[in-house]
N, CA and C atoms as an extended XYZ file, in Angstrom:
579
Properties=species:S:1:pos:R:3:atomname:S:1:resname:S:1:resid:I:1 pbc="F F F"
N        20.766      -19.075       33.222 N   ALA     1
C        21.551      -19.107       34.447 CA  ALA     1
C        21.265      -17.893       35.321 C   ALA     1
N        21.163      -16.721       34.699 N   SER     2
C        20.854      -15.504       35.453 CA  SER     2
C        20.251      -14.469       34.519 C   SER     2
N        19.673      -13.423       35.127 N   VAL     3
C        19.035      -12.357       34.350 CA  VAL     3
C        19.471      -11.025       34.928 C   VAL     3
N        19.876      -10.111       34.059 N   ALA     4
C        20.231       -8.752       34.488 CA  ALA     4
C        19.247       -7.778       33.854 C   ALA     4
N        18.563       -7.030       34.703 N   LEU     5
C        17.625       -6.007       34.227 CA  LEU     5
C        18.331       -4.664       34.248 C   LEU     5
N        18.415       -4.026       33.107 N   HIS     6
C        19.065       -2.718       33.012 CA  HIS     6
C        18.034       -1.591       32.915 C   HIS     6
N        16.764       -1.978       32.946 N   ARG     7
C        15.652       -1.030       32.973 CA  ARG     7
C        14.493       -1.785       33.614 C   ARG     7
N        13.804       -1.155       34.539 N   GLN     8
C        12.715       -1.825       35.258 CA  GLN     8
C        11.389       -1.778       34.498 C   GLN     8
N        11.281       -0.876       33.528 N   ALA     9
C        10.057       -0.788       32.737 CA  ALA     9
C        10.420       -0.490       31.291 C   ALA     9
N         9.690       -1.126       30.387 N   ILE    10
C         9.844       -0.811       28.968 CA  ILE    10
C         8.554       -0.089       28.609 C   ILE    10
N         7.628       -0.746       27.898 N   ARG    11
C         6.301       -0.139       27.717 CA  ARG    11
C         5.513       -0.270       29.011 C   ARG    11
N         5.671       -1.411       29.666 N   THR    12
C         5.030       -1.659       30.954 CA  THR    12
C         6.111       -2.107       31.932 C   THR    12
N         5.866       -2.034       33.234 N   PRO    13
C         6.879       -2.478       34.192 CA  PRO    13
C         7.182       -3.965       34.053 C   PRO    13
N         8.449       -4.308       34.199 N   ILE    14
C         8.855       -5.705       34.270 CA  ILE    14
C         8.600       -6.139       35.714 C   ILE    14
N         8.021       -7.319       35.937 N   PRO    15
C         7.739       -7.732       37.315 CA  PRO    15
C         8.977       -7.636       38.209 C   PRO    15
N         8.774       -7.174       39.431 N   VAL    16
C         9.869       -6.967       40.379 CA  VAL    16
C        10.656       -8.254       40.600 C   VAL    16
N         9.975       -9.387       40.655 N   ASP    17
C        10.633      -10.662       40.923 CA  ASP    17
C        10.993      -11.430       39.645 C   ASP    17
N        10.981      -10.753       38.511 N   PHE    18
C        11.235      -11.403       37.224 CA  PHE    18
C        12.567      -12.159       37.221 C   PHE    18
N        13.645      -11.477       37.564 N   ALA    19
C        14.979      -12.092       37.485 CA  ALA    19
C        15.081      -13.316       38.389 C   ALA    19
N        14.565      -13.215       39.606 N   SER    20
C        14.687      -14.344       40.540 CA  SER    20
C        13.830      -15.534       40.110 C   SER    20
N        12.708      -15.286       39.454 N   LYS    21
C        11.840      -16.385       39.020 CA  LYS    21
C        12.321      -17.045       37.727 C   LYS    21
N        13.096      -16.321       36.939 N   VAL    22
C        13.569      -16.851       35.660 CA  VAL    22
C        14.949      -17.504       35.803 C   VAL    22
N        15.774      -16.982       36.674 N   ALA    23
C        17.132      -17.522       36.848 CA  ALA    23
C        17.082      -18.987       37.268 C   ALA    23
N        17.923      -19.790       36.648 N   GLY    24
C        18.016      -21.205       36.976 CA  GLY    24
C        16.974      -22.079       36.300 C   GLY    24
N        16.127      -21.503       35.489 N   ARG    25
C        15.075      -22.256       34.813 CA  ARG    25
C        15.544      -22.730       33.437 C   ARG    25
N        14.889      -23.769       32.951 N   THR    26
C        15.189      -24.320       31.632 CA  THR    26
C        14.092      -23.921       30.656 C   THR    26
N        14.494      -23.499       29.473 N   VAL    27
C        13.536      -23.181       28.410 CA  VAL    27
C        13.065      -24.495       27.815 C   VAL    27
N        11.748      -24.715       27.847 N   GLU    28
C        11.169      -25.942       27.296 CA  GLU    28
C        10.647      -25.751       25.880 C   GLU    28
N        10.198      -24.541       25.576 N   ASN    29
C         9.583      -24.302       24.274 CA  ASN    29
C         9.562      -22.804       24.007 C   ASN    29
N         9.592      -22.440       22.745 N   VAL    30
C         9.413      -21.056       22.334 CA  VAL    30
C         8.291      -21.070       21.304 C   VAL    30
N         7.279      -20.248       21.550 N   ARG    31
C         6.130      -20.225       20.648 CA  ARG    31
C         5.656      -18.792       20.476 C   ARG    31
N         4.601      -18.625       19.696 N   ARG    32
C         4.087      -17.307       19.370 CA  ARG    32
C         2.586      -17.292       19.520 C   ARG    32
N         2.058      -16.177       19.983 N   ARG    33
C         0.606      -15.917       19.957 CA  ARG    33
C         0.461      -14.505       19.432 C   ARG    33
N        -0.108      -14.380       18.232 N   ALA    34
C        -0.156      -13.099       17.530 CA  ALA    34
C         1.285      -12.595       17.404 C   ALA    34
N         1.568      -11.381       17.851 N   LYS    35
C         2.928      -10.849       17.758 CA  LYS    35
C         3.675      -10.954       19.086 C   LYS    35
N         3.181      -11.793       19.981 N   TYR    36
C         3.823      -12.005       21.270 CA  TYR    36
C         4.622      -13.294       21.227 C   TYR    36
N         5.816      -13.261       21.793 N   LEU    37
C         6.637      -14.453       21.950 CA  LEU    37
C         6.372      -15.015       23.338 C   LEU    37
N         6.238      -16.315       23.429 N   LEU    38
C         6.053      -16.988       24.707 CA  LEU    38
C         7.192      -17.981       24.866 C   LEU    38
N         8.010      -17.756       25.878 N   ILE    39
C         9.147      -18.621       26.158 CA  ILE    39
C         8.769      -19.445       27.383 C   ILE    39
N         8.424      -20.711       27.145 N   ASP    40
C         7.940      -21.578       28.212 CA  ASP    40
C         9.103      -22.102       29.044 C   ASP    40
N         8.973      -21.960       30.351 N   LEU    41
C         9.998      -22.406       31.289 CA  LEU    41
C         9.541      -23.666       32.013 C   LEU    41
N        10.491      -24.400       32.580 N   ASP    42
C        10.162      -25.633       33.292 CA  ASP    42
C         9.424      -25.385       34.607 C   ASP    42
N         9.239      -24.155       34.990 N   SER    43
C         8.512      -23.809       36.216 CA  SER    43
C         7.006      -23.760       35.999 C   SER    43
N         6.570      -23.892       34.748 N   GLY    44
C         5.149      -23.736       34.435 CA  GLY    44
C         4.804      -22.301       34.098 C   GLY    44
N         5.812      -21.443       34.099 N   GLN    45
C         5.606      -20.050       33.721 CA  GLN    45
C         6.151      -19.811       32.318 C   GLN    45
N         5.753      -18.695       31.728 N   SER    46
C         6.246      -18.298       30.414 CA  SER    46
C         6.677      -16.849       30.452 C   SER    46
N         7.783      -16.571       29.806 N   ILE    47
C         8.186      -15.190       29.580 CA  ILE    47
C         7.355      -14.713       28.398 C   ILE    47
N         6.641      -13.623       28.584 N   LEU    48
C         5.857      -13.008       27.521 CA  LEU    48
C         6.675      -11.835       26.998 C   LEU    48
N         6.958      -11.830       25.707 N   ALA    49
C         7.759      -10.750       25.130 CA  ALA    49
C         7.098      -10.232       23.860 C   ALA    49
N         7.195       -8.937       23.675 N   HIS    50
C         6.741       -8.291       22.445 CA  HIS    50
C         7.869       -7.366       22.024 C   HIS    50
N         8.202       -7.375       20.754 N   LEU    51
C         9.327       -6.579       20.270 CA  LEU    51
C         8.974       -5.125       20.034 C   LEU    51
N         7.694       -4.767       20.140 N   GLY    52
C         7.314       -3.390       19.861 CA  GLY    52
C         7.646       -3.064       18.418 C   GLY    52
N         8.071       -1.848       18.178 N   MET    53
C         8.399       -1.439       16.815 CA  MET    53
C         9.881       -1.595       16.496 C   MET    53
N        10.712       -1.602       17.520 N   SER    54
C        12.151       -1.589       17.260 CA  SER    54
C        12.929       -2.594       18.080 C   SER    54
N        12.253       -3.464       18.813 N   GLY    55
C        12.946       -4.395       19.696 CA  GLY    55
C        13.513       -5.596       18.967 C   GLY    55
N        14.468       -6.244       19.633 N   SER    56
C        15.067       -7.459       19.078 CA  SER    56
C        15.646       -8.307       20.198 C   SER    56
N        15.713       -9.591       19.926 N   PHE    57
C        16.470      -10.517       20.760 CA  PHE    57
C        17.672      -10.933       19.934 C   PHE    57
N        18.849      -10.910       20.533 N   THR    58
C        20.027      -11.437       19.866 CA  THR    58
C        20.722      -12.394       20.820 C   THR    58
N        21.353      -13.391       20.260 N   VAL    59
C        22.139      -14.331       21.051 CA  VAL    59
C        23.594      -14.110       20.672 C   VAL    59
N        24.419      -13.846       21.683 N   VAL    60
C        25.835      -13.552       21.466 CA  VAL    60
C        26.682      -14.329       22.462 C   VAL    60
N        27.933      -14.515       22.128 N   LYS    61
C        28.870      -15.127       23.074 CA  LYS    61
C        29.155      -14.104       24.168 C   LYS    61
N        29.139      -14.541       25.395 N   SER    62
C        29.323      -13.608       26.512 CA  SER    62
C        30.686      -12.913       26.452 C   SER    62
N        31.702      -13.570       25.920 N   VAL    63
C        33.030      -12.949       25.849 CA  VAL    63
C        33.087      -11.821       24.816 C   VAL    63
N        32.129      -11.802       23.895 N   GLU    64
C        32.098      -10.772       22.857 CA  GLU    64
C        31.107       -9.654       23.182 C   GLU    64
N        30.391       -9.774       24.281 N   PHE    65
C        29.300       -8.855       24.587 CA  PHE    65
C        29.793       -7.532       25.171 C   PHE    65
N        29.259       -6.458       24.613 N   VAL    66
C        29.459       -5.117       25.153 CA  VAL    66
C        28.068       -4.522       25.334 C   VAL    66
N        27.721       -4.141       26.561 N   LEU    67
C        26.400       -3.601       26.858 CA  LEU    67
C        26.172       -2.320       26.063 C   LEU    67
N        25.037       -2.284       25.333 N   ARG    68
C        24.668       -1.095       24.567 CA  ARG    68
C        23.582       -0.334       25.313 C   ARG    68
N        23.373        0.889       24.907 N   LYS    69
C        22.448        1.786       25.601 CA  LYS    69
C        21.053        1.197       25.790 C   LYS    69
N        20.529        0.512       24.804 N   HIS    70
C        19.148        0.041       24.857 CA  HIS    70
C        19.028       -1.465       25.120 C   HIS    70
N        20.070       -2.065       25.670 N   ASP    71
C        20.014       -3.463       26.099 CA  ASP    71
C        19.339       -3.486       27.467 C   ASP    71
N        18.047       -3.753       27.478 N   HIS    72
C        17.259       -3.630       28.704 CA  HIS    72
C        17.263       -4.883       29.568 C   HIS    72
N        17.305       -6.060       28.932 N   VAL    73
C        17.300       -7.315       29.682 CA  VAL    73
C        18.347       -8.235       29.063 C   VAL    73
N        19.222       -8.773       29.916 N   VAL    74
C        20.267       -9.677       29.444 CA  VAL    74
C        20.115      -11.006       30.189 C   VAL    74
N        19.835      -12.057       29.421 N   PHE    75
C        19.687      -13.405       29.961 CA  PHE    75
C        21.012      -14.138       29.754 C   PHE    75
N        21.628      -14.572       30.836 N   SER    76
C        22.845      -15.382       30.722 CA  SER    76
C        22.428      -16.841       30.589 C   SER    76
N        22.811      -17.468       29.493 N   LEU    77
C        22.465      -18.855       29.225 CA  LEU    77
C        23.650      -19.752       29.539 C   LEU    77
N        23.375      -21.020       29.763 N   GLU    78
C        24.474      -21.960       29.961 CA  GLU    78
C        25.275      -22.059       28.672 C   GLU    78
N        26.536      -22.375       28.790 N   GLY    79
C        27.367      -22.541       27.606 CA  GLY    79
C        28.017      -21.255       27.139 C   GLY    79
N        27.990      -20.206       27.954 N   GLY    80
C        28.675      -18.974       27.606 CA  GLY    80
C        27.958      -18.080       26.618 C   GLY    80
N        26.650      -18.228       26.508 N   LEU    81
C        25.883      -17.382       25.604 CA  LEU    81
C        24.991      -16.425       26.391 C   LEU    81
N        24.673      -15.303       25.754 N   LEU    82
C        23.732      -14.331       26.305 CA  LEU    82
C        22.602      -14.136       25.306 C   LEU    82
N        21.395      -13.962       25.821 N   MET    83
C        20.262      -13.577       24.993 CA  MET    83
C        19.892      -12.170       25.443 C   MET    83
N        19.998      -11.213       24.530 N   VAL    84
C        19.867       -9.796       24.873 CA  VAL    84
C        18.601       -9.219       24.243 C   VAL    84
N        17.775       -8.592       25.106 N   PHE    85
C        16.593       -7.885       24.610 CA  PHE    85
C        16.947       -6.412       24.517 C   PHE    85
N        16.946       -5.893       23.290 N   ASN    86
C        17.296       -4.507       23.013 CA  ASN    86
C        16.070       -3.834       22.401 C   ASN    86
N        15.746       -2.630       22.887 N   ASP    87
C        14.572       -1.930       22.358 CA  ASP    87
C        14.769       -0.421       22.479 C   ASP    87
N        15.283        0.218       21.419 N   PRO    88
C        15.549        1.656       21.465 CA  PRO    88
C        14.319        2.516       21.740 C   PRO    88
N        13.170        2.147       21.189 N   ARG    89
C        11.994        3.009       21.349 CA  ARG    89
C        11.155        2.634       22.572 C   ARG    89
N        11.479        1.556       23.216 N   ARG    90
C        10.821        1.086       24.440 CA  ARG    90
C         9.314        0.877       24.275 C   ARG    90
N         8.919        0.315       23.140 N   PHE    91
C         7.532       -0.083       22.937 CA  PHE    91
C         7.341       -1.572       23.212 C   PHE    91
N         8.417       -2.269       23.496 N   GLY    92
C         8.355       -3.703       23.730 CA  GLY    92
C         7.813       -4.034       25.111 C   GLY    92
N         7.636       -5.328       25.346 N   VAL    93
C         7.109       -5.819       26.617 CA  VAL    93
C         7.918       -7.037       27.048 C   VAL    93
N         8.207       -7.108       28.325 N   ILE    94
C         8.743       -8.315       28.952 CA  ILE    94
C         7.901       -8.537       30.198 C   ILE    94
N         7.276       -9.702       30.290 N   ASP    95
C         6.437      -10.021       31.442 CA  ASP    95
C         6.622      -11.499       31.756 C   ASP    95
N         6.063      -11.922       32.865 N   LEU    96
C         6.109      -13.321       33.268 CA  LEU    96
C         4.711      -13.730       33.661 C   LEU    96
N         4.264      -14.871       33.148 N   LEU    97
C         2.900      -15.309       33.446 CA  LEU    97
C         2.866      -16.812       33.671 C   LEU    97
N         1.857      -17.253       34.384 N   ASP    98
C         1.620      -18.685       34.545 CA  ASP    98
C         0.970      -19.187       33.270 C   ASP    98
N         1.500      -20.290       32.716 N   ARG    99
C         0.973      -20.816       31.449 CA  ARG    99
C        -0.511      -21.125       31.521 C   ARG    99
N        -0.980      -21.606       32.664 N   THR   100
C        -2.393      -21.964       32.789 CA  THR   100
C        -3.299      -20.737       32.722 C   THR   100
N        -2.734      -19.560       32.953 N   GLU   101
C        -3.518      -18.325       32.950 CA  GLU   101
C        -3.220      -17.444       31.738 C   GLU   101
N        -2.448      -17.955       30.803 N   ALA   102
C        -2.009      -17.150       29.660 CA  ALA   102
C        -3.172      -16.595       28.849 C   ALA   102
N        -4.179      -17.408       28.606 N   ALA   103
C        -5.309      -16.958       27.780 CA  ALA   103
C        -6.032      -15.775       28.397 C   ALA   103
N        -5.958      -15.617       29.714 N   GLY   104
C        -6.624      -14.509       30.384 CA  GLY   104
C        -5.740      -13.303       30.626 C   GLY   104
N        -4.479      -13.360       30.196 N   HIS   105
C        -3.557      -12.233       30.380 CA  HIS   105
C        -4.110      -11.022       29.624 C   HIS   105
N        -4.034       -9.821       30.200 N   PRO   106
C        -4.600       -8.629       29.552 CA  PRO   106
C        -4.122       -8.397       28.117 C   PRO   106
N        -2.899       -8.782       27.808 N   LEU   107
C        -2.390       -8.565       26.453 CA  LEU   107
C        -2.805       -9.665       25.476 C   LEU   107
N        -3.287      -10.782       25.985 N   LEU   108
C        -3.618      -11.916       25.125 CA  LEU   108
C        -5.100      -12.236       25.044 C   LEU   108
N        -5.864      -11.812       26.041 N   LYS   109
C        -7.234      -12.313       26.169 CA  LYS   109
C        -8.196      -11.865       25.072 C   LYS   109
N        -7.950      -10.759       24.411 N   ASN   110
C        -8.876      -10.280       23.389 CA  ASN   110
C        -8.388      -10.521       21.964 C   ASN   110
N        -7.382      -11.368       21.820 N   LEU   111
C        -6.843      -11.617       20.492 CA  LEU   111
C        -7.721      -12.588       19.712 C   LEU   111
N        -7.849      -12.329       18.430 N   GLY   112
C        -8.628      -13.200       17.546 CA  GLY   112
C        -7.878      -14.470       17.217 C   GLY   112
N        -8.386      -15.182       16.240 N   ILE   113
C        -7.777      -16.454       15.876 CA  ILE   113
C        -6.540      -16.240       15.006 C   ILE   113
N        -5.729      -17.256       14.941 N   GLU   114
C        -4.509      -17.220       14.133 CA  GLU   114
C        -4.884      -17.444       12.664 C   GLU   114
N        -4.358      -16.624       11.758 N   PRO   115
C        -4.755      -16.725       10.349 CA  PRO   115
C        -4.263      -17.984        9.639 C   PRO   115
N        -3.233      -18.624       10.171 N   LEU   116
C        -2.726      -19.834        9.528 CA  LEU   116
C        -3.210      -21.100       10.238 C   LEU   116
N        -4.157      -20.925       11.148 N   SER   117
C        -4.709      -22.073       11.863 CA  SER   117
C        -5.907      -22.642       11.115 C   SER   117
N        -6.308      -23.848       11.503 N   GLU   118
C        -7.477      -24.497       10.899 CA  GLU   118
C        -8.765      -23.757       11.251 C   GLU   118
N        -8.739      -22.932       12.304 N   ASP   119
C        -9.933      -22.195       12.725 CA  ASP   119
C       -10.269      -21.028       11.796 C   ASP   119
N        -9.289      -20.564       11.038 N   PHE   120
C        -9.528      -19.431       10.139 CA  PHE   120
C       -10.093      -19.963        8.825 C   PHE   120
N       -11.405      -20.092        8.793 N   THR   121
C       -12.095      -20.665        7.632 CA  THR   121
C       -12.928      -19.599        6.933 C   THR   121
N       -13.356      -19.923        5.736 N   ALA   122
C       -14.241      -19.015        4.993 CA  ALA   122
C       -15.548      -18.818        5.752 C   ALA   122
N       -16.047      -19.853        6.391 N   GLY   123
C       -17.284      -19.740        7.160 CA  GLY   123
C       -17.139      -18.785        8.330 C   GLY   123
N       -16.010      -18.904        9.047 N   TYR   124
C       -15.755      -17.993       10.172 CA  TYR   124
C       -15.668      -16.554        9.676 C   TYR   124
N       -14.859      -16.329        8.629 N   LEU   125
C       -14.666      -14.963        8.139 CA  LEU   125
C       -15.976      -14.388        7.603 C   LEU   125
N       -16.737      -15.170        6.858 N   LYS   126
C       -18.005      -14.681        6.316 CA  LYS   126
C       -18.945      -14.254        7.443 C   LYS   126
N       -19.028      -15.072        8.471 N   GLU   127
C       -19.891      -14.744        9.613 CA  GLU   127
C       -19.469      -13.429       10.270 C   GLU   127
N       -18.168      -13.230       10.417 N   GLN   128
C       -17.654      -11.998       11.029 CA  GLN   128
C       -17.897      -10.785       10.130 C   GLN   128
N       -17.704      -10.947        8.839 N   LEU   129
C       -17.878       -9.829        7.901 CA  LEU   129
C       -19.336       -9.398        7.796 C   LEU   129
N       -20.243      -10.339        7.865 N   LEU   130
C       -21.667      -10.011        7.767 CA  LEU   130
C       -22.143       -9.144        8.935 C   LEU   130
N       -21.399       -9.122       10.023 N   ARG   131
C       -21.760       -8.328       11.203 CA  ARG   131
C       -21.252       -6.890       11.131 C   ARG   131
N       -20.483       -6.571       10.091 N   ARG   132
C       -19.835       -5.257       10.042 CA  ARG   132
C       -20.101       -4.565        8.720 C   ARG   132
N       -20.333       -3.266        8.812 N   SER   133
C       -20.638       -2.515        7.593 CA  SER   133
C       -19.526       -1.540        7.193 C   SER   133
N       -18.481       -1.434        8.001 N   GLY   134
C       -17.374       -0.537        7.664 CA  GLY   134
C       -16.529       -1.110        6.541 C   GLY   134
N       -15.558       -0.326        6.065 N   PRO   135
C       -14.679       -0.788        4.985 CA  PRO   135
C       -13.953       -2.079        5.369 C   PRO   135
N       -13.789       -2.951        4.393 N   ILE   136
C       -13.206       -4.270        4.623 CA  ILE   136
C       -11.772       -4.200        5.155 C   ILE   136
N       -10.969       -3.253        4.683 N   LYS   137
C        -9.560       -3.247        5.090 CA  LYS   137
C        -9.393       -3.117        6.600 C   LYS   137
N        -9.948       -2.109        7.263 N   PRO   138
C        -9.765       -2.059        8.720 CA  PRO   138
C       -10.415       -3.237        9.454 C   PRO   138
N       -11.434       -3.817        8.863 N   VAL   139
C       -12.077       -4.974        9.513 CA  VAL   139
C       -11.117       -6.154        9.545 C   VAL   139
N       -10.449       -6.465        8.424 N   ILE   140
C        -9.534       -7.618        8.456 CA  ILE   140
C        -8.247       -7.308        9.217 C   ILE   140
N        -8.021       -6.027        9.538 N   MET   141
C        -6.874       -5.655       10.371 CA  MET   141
C        -7.216       -5.680       11.863 C   MET   141
N        -8.478       -5.891       12.205 N   ASP   142
C        -8.909       -5.916       13.596 CA  ASP   142
C        -8.346       -7.160       14.273 C   ASP   142
N        -7.453       -6.962       15.237 N   GLN   143
C        -6.765       -8.071       15.893 CA  GLN   143
C        -7.696       -8.920       16.766 C   GLN   143
N        -8.909       -8.414       17.012 N   LYS   144
C        -9.896       -9.213       17.748 CA  LYS   144
C       -10.583      -10.214       16.820 C   LYS   144
N       -10.509       -9.972       15.537 N   LEU   145
C       -11.098      -10.856       14.528 CA  LEU   145
C       -10.086      -11.914       14.092 C   LEU   145
N        -8.937      -11.455       13.647 N   VAL   146
C        -7.851      -12.332       13.220 CA  VAL   146
C        -6.549      -11.590       13.490 C   VAL   146
N        -5.563      -12.288       14.043 N   VAL   147
C        -4.322      -11.618       14.437 CA  VAL   147
C        -3.306      -11.613       13.299 C   VAL   147
N        -2.419      -10.636       13.331 N   GLY   148
C        -1.272      -10.629       12.442 CA  GLY   148
C        -1.483      -10.026       11.068 C   GLY   148
N        -2.685       -9.543       10.774 N   VAL   149
C        -2.932       -8.925        9.467 CA  VAL   149
C        -2.831       -7.414        9.665 C   VAL   149
N        -1.643       -6.892        9.400 N   GLY   150
C        -1.409       -5.462        9.530 CA  GLY   150
C        -1.710       -4.739        8.228 C   GLY   150
N        -1.365       -3.488        8.179 N   ASN   151
C        -1.687       -2.616        7.054 CA  ASN   151
C        -1.193       -3.157        5.711 C   ASN   151
N         0.073       -3.512        5.635 N   ILE   152
C         0.629       -3.966        4.358 CA  ILE   152
C         0.057       -5.316        3.962 C   ILE   152
N        -0.038       -6.251        4.927 N   TYR   153
C        -0.598       -7.574        4.615 CA  TYR   153
C        -2.057       -7.466        4.187 C   TYR   153
N        -2.807       -6.577        4.813 N   ALA   154
C        -4.208       -6.385        4.429 CA  ALA   154
C        -4.285       -5.863        2.995 C   ALA   154
N        -3.478       -4.850        2.677 N   SER   155
C        -3.483       -4.293        1.314 CA  SER   155
C        -3.107       -5.343        0.281 C   SER   155
N        -2.055       -6.098        0.561 N   GLU   156
C        -1.608       -7.118       -0.389 CA  GLU   156
C        -2.656       -8.213       -0.563 C   GLU   156
N        -3.279       -8.627        0.532 N   SER   157
C        -4.298       -9.678        0.471 CA  SER   157
C        -5.511       -9.226       -0.330 C   SER   157
N        -5.969       -8.018       -0.075 N   LEU   158
C        -7.131       -7.502       -0.803 CA  LEU   158
C        -6.825       -7.362       -2.297 C   LEU   158
N        -5.639       -6.881       -2.618 N   TYR   159
C        -5.245       -6.752       -4.022 CA  TYR   159
C        -5.202       -8.128       -4.688 C   TYR   159
N        -4.636       -9.098       -3.975 N   LEU   160
C        -4.473      -10.448       -4.513 CA  LEU   160
C        -5.808      -11.075       -4.912 C   LEU   160
N        -6.857      -10.796       -4.136 N   CYS   161
C        -8.152      -11.406       -4.469 CA  CYS   161
C        -9.125      -10.414       -5.116 C   CYS   161
N        -8.636       -9.231       -5.474 N   GLY   162
C        -9.436       -8.281       -6.231 CA  GLY   162
C       -10.569       -7.630       -5.464 C   GLY   162
N       -10.363       -7.386       -4.163 N   VAL   163
C       -11.384       -6.739       -3.348 CA  VAL   163
C       -10.953       -5.306       -3.058 C   VAL   163
N       -11.824       -4.364       -3.356 N   ASN   164
C       -11.568       -2.955       -3.085 CA  ASN   164
C       -11.494       -2.747       -1.567 C   ASN   164
N       -10.439       -2.118       -1.042 N   PRO   165
C       -10.304       -1.935        0.405 CA  PRO   165
C       -11.402       -1.078        1.027 C   PRO   165
N       -12.123       -0.319        0.205 N   PHE   166
C       -13.203        0.536        0.707 CA  PHE   166
C       -14.573       -0.142        0.652 C   PHE   166
N       -14.636       -1.334        0.057 N   LEU   167
C       -15.892       -2.072       -0.006 CA  LEU   167
C       -16.360       -2.400        1.412 C   LEU   167
N       -17.645       -2.256        1.661 N   ALA   168
C       -18.200       -2.572        2.982 CA  ALA   168
C       -17.958       -4.046        3.301 C   ALA   168
N       -17.590       -4.312        4.542 N   ALA   169
C       -17.258       -5.677        4.954 CA  ALA   169
C       -18.415       -6.641        4.689 C   ALA   169
N       -19.639       -6.231        5.006 N   ASP   170
C       -20.774       -7.135        4.796 CA  ASP   170
C       -20.998       -7.430        3.310 C   ASP   170
N       -20.608       -6.502        2.455 N   LYS   171
C       -20.710       -6.731        1.006 CA  LYS   171
C       -19.573       -7.631        0.512 C   LYS   171
N       -18.458       -7.609        1.211 N   ALA   172
C       -17.312       -8.441        0.834 CA  ALA   172
C       -17.432       -9.864        1.364 C   ALA   172
N       -18.437      -10.127        2.196 N   ALA   173
C       -18.588      -11.446        2.831 CA  ALA   173
C       -18.649      -12.577        1.807 C   ALA   173
N       -19.231      -12.310        0.639 N   LYS   174
C       -19.337      -13.357       -0.392 CA  LYS   174
C       -17.958      -13.764       -0.930 C   LYS   174
N       -16.952      -12.917       -0.709 N   LYS   175
C       -15.591      -13.225       -1.159 CA  LYS   175
C       -14.749      -13.861       -0.050 C   LYS   175
N       -15.400      -14.310        1.024 N   ALA   176
C       -14.671      -14.874        2.168 CA  ALA   176
C       -13.704      -15.996        1.786 C   ALA   176
N       -14.079      -16.951        0.931 N   PRO   177
C       -13.114      -18.002        0.578 CA  PRO   177
C       -11.848      -17.446       -0.084 C   PRO   177
N       -12.050      -16.490       -0.999 N   GLU   178
C       -10.900      -15.884       -1.667 CA  GLU   178
C       -10.062      -15.053       -0.691 C   GLU   178
N       -10.737      -14.362        0.220 N   LEU   179
C       -10.023      -13.551        1.213 CA  LEU   179
C        -9.166      -14.410        2.131 C   LEU   179
N        -9.732      -15.507        2.614 N   VAL   180
C        -8.967      -16.409        3.482 CA  VAL   180
C        -7.737      -16.915        2.733 C   VAL   180
N        -7.935      -17.367        1.515 N   ALA   181
C        -6.814      -17.882        0.721 CA  ALA   181
C        -5.763      -16.801        0.477 C   ALA   181
N        -6.204      -15.575        0.187 N   ALA   182
C        -5.262      -14.479       -0.092 CA  ALA   182
C        -4.496      -14.077        1.171 C   ALA   182
N        -5.182      -13.998        2.299 N   ILE   183
C        -4.513      -13.654        3.556 CA  ILE   183
C        -3.473      -14.708        3.894 C   ILE   183
N        -3.843      -15.966        3.776 N   GLN   184
C        -2.898      -17.038        4.095 CA  GLN   184
C        -1.726      -17.062        3.116 C   GLN   184
N        -1.988      -16.866        1.837 N   ALA   185
C        -0.904      -16.849        0.840 CA  ALA   185
C         0.041      -15.678        1.092 C   ALA   185
N        -0.513      -14.521        1.430 N   THR   186
C         0.306      -13.331        1.693 CA  THR   186
C         1.195      -13.552        2.914 C   THR   186
N         0.623      -14.085        3.981 N   LEU   187
C         1.408      -14.326        5.201 CA  LEU   187
C         2.460      -15.410        4.981 C   LEU   187
N         2.105      -16.464        4.265 N   GLU   188
C         3.072      -17.539        4.000 CA  GLU   188
C         4.226      -17.027        3.145 C   GLU   188
N         3.940      -16.155        2.179 N   ALA   189
C         5.004      -15.569        1.353 CA  ALA   189
C         5.906      -14.672        2.204 C   ALA   189
N         5.316      -13.926        3.123 N   ALA   190
C         6.109      -13.060        4.002 CA  ALA   190
C         7.014      -13.895        4.911 C   ALA   190
N         6.496      -14.992        5.420 N   ILE   191
C         7.304      -15.872        6.283 CA  ILE   191
C         8.464      -16.455        5.491 C   ILE   191
N         8.185      -16.918        4.263 N   ARG   192
C         9.251      -17.478        3.420 CA  ARG   192
C        10.342      -16.454        3.127 C   ARG   192
N         9.929      -15.201        2.890 N   SER   193
C        10.924      -14.191        2.527 CA  SER   193
C        11.687      -13.726        3.750 C   SER   193
């Protein structure tokens, strides 16, 4: 129904016309690309959000809401609810983009494939690993190669399939099938928990 901006910039500036373009719109879908949330609106635009290290979205009844220090964006929803973006460390992002141009957005355009997608195959990973001679752990954490594999997930995945994190990536290429399976199992277990 409406949007209140209590800070004009978080990690990056929020578009000046953000509130006017979002107010009165209907949410059609909520999806994810890497660690970015995409809230698709009926206008053909999407709210791009990243929680940073400390951000959160909460939905509360408007009658119970008390504005807190780090509540940067408050979305008033129909039915007496508010969706509040809170980010104490201000590493998060709120932006607005046209869905047709999302793939070219500066924050999205260099992202690798999704690890739980059909595109993340042993053949793909082996081909990528054969091109690199550095240690395997930072290679599988490279968000341009595959998204969402951070430090802990990389360590757990490598341990699960018995690959030394210091082994050269090109030498680990022969373990690509096991690595793909371990990365996917680790992420699926994290989602379940």
